[in-house]
C-alpha positions as CSV (number, residue, x, y, z in Angstrom):
1,M,-0.1,-0.1,0.1
2,V,1.5,3.3,-1.0
3,L,0.3,6.9,1.0
4,N,-0.1,9.6,-1.0
5,I,1.2,12.3,1.6
6,H,0.1,15.3,-0.3
7,S,-3.5,13.9,-0.2
8,L,-3.1,13.5,3.3
9,M,-1.7,17.0,3.7
10,G,-4.8,18.1,1.9
11,D,-7.3,16.5,3.7
12,N,-6.0,17.6,6.8
13,M,-5.7,21.1,5.8
14,T,-9.2,21.2,4.4
15,R,-10.4,20.1,7.8
16,R,-8.8,22.7,9.6
17,I,-10.0,25.6,7.4
18,A,-13.4,24.2,7.9
19,I,-13.0,24.4,11.7
20,A,-11.4,27.9,11.7
21,F,-14.2,29.0,9.4
22,L,-16.8,27.3,11.9
23,V,-15.3,29.0,14.9
24,L,-14.9,32.7,13.0
25,T,-18.5,32.0,12.3
26,A,-19.6,31.0,15.7
27,M,-17.9,33.8,17.3
28,A,-19.3,36.4,15.0
29,V,-22.7,35.6,15.5
30,G,-22.2,35.6,19.2
31,S,-20.7,39.2,19.4
32,R,-23.3,40.6,17.0
33,V,-24.9,42.3,19.8
34,Q,-21.8,44.1,20.9
35,L,-20.5,44.8,17.4
36,F,-23.7,46.9,16.6
37,A,-24.7,48.8,19.9
38,H,-21.6,49.9,21.8
39,E,-20.9,53.4,23.8
40,G,-20.0,56.8,22.1
41,H,-20.6,55.5,18.1
42,E,-23.7,56.7,16.1
43,H,-26.8,54.2,15.7
44,K,-29.6,54.5,13.3
45,V,-33.2,53.8,15.2
46,M,-36.5,53.5,12.7
47,G,-39.8,53.5,14.0
48,T,-43.0,55.1,14.7
49,V,-43.6,57.5,17.2
50,T,-45.6,56.7,20.3
51,M,-45.2,60.1,22.1
52,A,-42.8,63.0,22.0
53,A,-41.7,65.5,24.6
54,V,-39.5,68.3,24.9
55,D,-36.8,65.7,26.5
56,H,-37.6,62.4,24.8
57,V,-39.0,60.6,22.4
58,M,-40.9,57.6,22.5
59,L,-41.1,54.7,19.4
60,K,-41.6,51.3,18.3
61,D,-39.3,50.5,16.2
62,K,-39.0,48.2,13.0
63,D,-38.9,45.0,15.4
64,G,-41.9,46.1,17.5
65,K,-39.8,47.0,20.5
66,N,-40.8,50.3,22.5
67,V,-37.5,52.7,22.5
68,T,-36.8,55.5,24.7
69,I,-34.5,58.3,23.2
70,K,-33.1,61.4,25.2
71,V,-33.6,64.5,23.7
72,T,-31.4,67.6,24.3
73,K,-31.2,71.0,23.1
74,D,-28.3,70.3,20.6
75,T,-30.6,67.7,19.0
76,K,-31.5,68.8,15.5
77,V,-34.8,68.0,13.7
78,K,-35.1,67.7,10.2
79,A,-38.6,68.0,8.7
80,K,-40.9,69.8,6.2
81,P,-42.1,72.3,7.6
82,I,-39.9,73.0,10.1
83,I,-41.2,71.9,13.8
84,K,-39.8,71.0,17.3
85,V,-39.5,67.8,18.8
86,E,-42.8,67.9,20.8
87,Q,-44.5,68.7,18.2
88,I,-44.0,65.2,16.7
89,T,-47.4,63.6,16.4
90,A,-48.0,59.9,17.6
91,G,-48.0,57.7,14.7
92,T,-45.2,59.8,12.5
93,R,-42.2,57.8,11.1
94,V,-38.9,58.9,12.1
95,V,-35.2,57.8,11.9
96,I,-33.4,59.0,14.6
97,T,-29.5,59.2,14.6
98,A,-28.5,58.5,18.5
99,V,-25.3,58.0,20.6
100,E,-25.5,55.2,23.6
101,G,-24.1,56.9,26.7
102,K,-22.2,54.7,29.5
103,D,-25.7,54.3,31.4
104,K,-26.7,52.5,28.1
105,T,-29.3,55.5,27.5
106,M,-29.4,56.3,23.8
107,T,-29.5,60.3,23.2
108,A,-30.6,61.6,20.1
109,T,-28.3,64.0,17.7
110,M,-30.8,64.0,15.0
111,I,-34.2,63.1,14.3
112,E,-35.5,62.9,10.9
113,V,-39.3,63.0,10.4
114,G,-41.2,61.2,8.1
115,V,-44.7,61.0,7.2
116,A,-47.5,60.1,9.7
117,A,-48.5,56.1,9.3
118,S,-51.9,56.7,8.3
119,A,-50.7,59.2,5.6
120,A,-48.6,56.9,4.3
121,K,-51.4,54.2,2.9
């Protein structure tokens, strides 16, 4: 019986590559949350406003979760016509750019106002 060393090494190498790929995939999936939500970076939150006030906006995000985002005097509102945060009505679709703080709260830097859900139909 003659052993082909190249074929043995090839099978071993293929197996190692497959294992490495599986390990890296598992690590990426397991750390997904940390990759997308971490302190100090901007995040986009899309959803429908349930309530808006001078200091915060509450909305139901695209996944159906309730989210509260702080609003400061530096928060910009992009809408036509120009409105203040507290003038955003329930049912209005928004895209909020926010930064997560050390305490895990989100603070809006920009609120882009879309249309009310009933008007979009």
